[in-house]
Residue, then its C-alpha position, 0 to 999 in steps of 0.5 A: m500500500f502507498s500513501v501520502t501524508v499532508r499536514d496542517h492545523v487547526m484552533v477550536a474551542h469547545s467543552f465536554h458533557g460528562e465527569v470522565f472529562g474532568p476540567a475538560q467539562r468547561l470551555h476550553g480551546a485546543t490547537f490540533v496538528v492535523d495529518a491526512t494520508f491518503r492510501r492506494a494500492e496502485l499509484d496512478a498513471d503519473n506514479i502518484v498516490v494523489d496530487i500533494g497540493r491539491a491534497t494540501q489545499e483540500l485539508g486546508a479548505v476543510l479545516a478553515e471551516l472548523n477554525y477558530r470556532n467555537l464548536d459548542e455553537v455550530p449547530e451540527f455539533a449540537g450535544v456532541n462531544t466534540s472529542t478528538e476521536f470525533l474530529a478525526r471522523v469528521v475531518a476524514d469524511r468531509l476529505a473523503g466528500r471532497v475526493h468523490a466530488g472530484a476536488l483532488g483530481e480524477a485520479a484521486r477517485g482511485l485511492d482506497g482510503i483516508v487517514v486522518s490523525l488529530h496531534e493534541s500534543h507530541v505525546a497524544w493523537a487520535s486518528y480515524e481510517r476510512a475507506v474512499 
């Protein structure tokens, strides 16, 4: 399996519901380093996994929808604990939607999967992997 990873970051505010979250139940900020890995079994006709420039651009566009937002105020996240794991899935699903829409080029439709990792710090991160 071949893979290409691009990286960006996003800054959000949010709070959590449930005692398991301790002080994070209060409104707090988070800055995540975000890695998006695109995978495919065989390289495309240009011998690449995906156009790195387009992948970087589309990751940035997906993150721009979340950047500098209080996720508690985003209607689609109402009542949801926007955990690192949850947000990794949101980003992966939105990237997959952009692949299907052709935003990463026609050859990107041959991708097999996407893995998105959100790094909370240098010692903790969460990932979500999905098929394209």
